[in-house]
N, C-alpha and C positions, 0 to 999 in steps of 0.2 A: 620569611615564613608566611604561609597563607593564613589570612584571617578566617577562622571558622564561620564567622557570621556572613561571609561572602560566598561560601561554598554552597552550591545548589545540591540539596539532598533528594530532590524529586524531579524526575524527567518524564515528560510525555513524548513518546516517539511515534510520530504519525506515518502511516502509509499515505501515498499520494493518490494514484489512480483508483477510482471507485470509492475512495474514502473522503478526502478533502475535495477531490475533483469529481464532479458528476459526469462521468464519461462512459458509462456502460453501454448506452445506446450507440455512441460514436464507435466504441470498440466492436460492438456487434455488427454495425453497418460495414466497417472496414473489413472485417473477417468475411462477411457475406460477399463482398466484392471479389475476394479471392476465390471463394467457392464457385460463384457464377462464372468467373473467367475460365474455370476448369471444367465447366459443364456439370457441376455438382449442385444439388438443391440447397438453397439458403436455409439456415436454421432459425428457429424462433427465439424470442427473448427468454422464454421460460426454459427452453432446452439449453441455451447458453448458461443461464444461472444455475441450472441443475448439473452441468457437466464441466464447465470451464475450470481449469486448475493450473497452478504453477508446479513445475516447469510446463510450458505450453505445448511442447512437441507431441505428447500423447493425445492431446485434444485435437490437433490437426489430423492425426491418424484416424481418430474416432470419427471425424467428420468426412473422411474419404480422401484426404490429400495424401498422395503416395510420396513420402519423404525420400524414398530410395531413388525417385526420378526427379527430384527437385533440388535446387541449390538453396540450402537453408538461409544463407546470408541474403540472397536475393528475395526470398520469401519475406524475410523480416523487413527489408527495406520497402518492398511492395506494400506490405501492411501499413507501415508507418507513413508512406505517402498518402494512402487513402485516409488513414486516421487523422492526419494533419489537416485534411480538407473538411473534416466533420466539425460541426459546432459543438463546443464544450463550455461548461460553466462551473464555477465553484458550487459545491453543495450549498443549499440555501442556508444551512446552519454553520457553515465553515467559519466565518469570521466571528460569530457569537461564541462558538466553541473555543476558538483560539484565544479570544478575550477572556473567557471563563478560566482557562488554564493559567493565563498570565495573572489574573486577579488572585488566584490562590497561591501565587508565589513560585509555581513550578516553572521550569524552563522547557523549551520545546525543540524537537529535531524532526527531520524527515528521513525515513529509510525507504528506499524505493528500488524496484527492479527496472526502472526506466534509466536510460543512458544519462549520464551526469549532465551533459551539455543541454539536452532536451529538458531535463528536470529543472535546471537552473533557469532556463529561458521561460518555462511555464510559470514558475513561482513569481518571476519578475513581471510577466505579462498580467498575472492575476492580482498583483499588488500585495502579496502576503509574505514576501521574502524576509522582511524585518522581524517577523515573529520567531524565526528559527536561529538558534545558535550554530547548529550544524546541519548540513544537507548532504546526505549520502545516497548517491545513485550508483550505477554500475558503469562499466566501460564498454558495453556491447548492447545489441538489440535482440539478444537471444530469447528473452522472456524466460530466463532460468531462475535458479534459486538466488535469494539475496542473503543467504546465511553467512557467507564469508564477510560480506560488507557489514552485516549486523555484528559479527564478532569484533571487527575493528571499531565500530562505533561504540558498542557497549563497553569495551575495554577502556576506551577514552573516557566515557562518562563515569565508570567506576573509579578510574585513577584520579579523576577530578575531586571526588569526595573521599577517597580512601583514608586520608589521615584522620578523618573524623567519623568513620563508620561508613557502611555501605550505602550507596545511592539506591533509592527506590525508582525502578524503571518500569513504566507501563507502555506496552506497544498497543496502538489502536489501529486496526486495519479491517479490511472487508473480505479477507480470503483465508481459507484453511491454511495456506502457507504461512500467514502471519502467526497463527497459533503454533505451527510447527517450529518456526524460528524462536518464538518466545519460550516454548517448552525446552528446546535444545539448549538455550542459554540461561534458563532459570530465571526469567523475568515474568512479570505479570502481563496479561493480555486481555483486552476487551475488544470484541469484534462488533462491527456494525453491518446491518443488513441493508446497506445503501448501494452496493456495487455489484460486482460480478458473480457473487455466490448467493444462493437462496438462504433465507433465514434458517430453514430446517437443517441444511448442511452445516451452517456455522454453529448452531446450538448443540450439535452433536460433538463439538470439539472444544468449545470455550464459552465463557460468559458472553452473551450477545445482546446488543441493544438494537432498537429499531431506528434510532436517530443519533446524531453526533452529540447532542446535548444530553441525551440519556446515557451515552457512553461516558461522558465526562463526569456525570453524577455518580457513576458506578466505579470510577477509578479509586482503588484502595478499599472498596467494600466487597467486591466480588459477589454481589447479590442478584445477578441476572441469571437467566436460564435461556 
């Protein structure tokens, strides 16, 4: 029988790109390479943050790429080749935020729309893999929804605590899609305006912090706007 004292009742589930990883400029640069190769004008940082969304295909169309004339798999691989060459770093508060969650006794996971092998390699490269009990990426480069992977992960977390009451799960991310996933699955969500979406877009859909440490302080309180 499981000892109730060892069951984790609080989980913080982190998004990766744009949240723990500061890569919005890298993503923008990689996308602009694709636009310029097709004779299209590059977009600005502000335009990117005001319009980028998951799934990503409509954003490609908005920016002028004709998906009827393109092979989507090749587009995705082309993007990731350029993205891989761009410098990226952890968010300046990432380690402090992970340590703060650990100190409060909660456990941590990653839920990402990045392909699993790339996600695993990135966490190892940046030296933070030991913070996470579970790392859930996807099996493709489509830039699509991560809802189904979230269902699998959250069911796992809920089952872990179910003999002793429901687990409290909070998803922290930088995208409207993170709020959509949290709402669909009935878990808490705090967004951070550190990545690919502007603060105004995020505040329209969920409690939003300006920094990772502000987001951690808001977990369980819901007092952000």
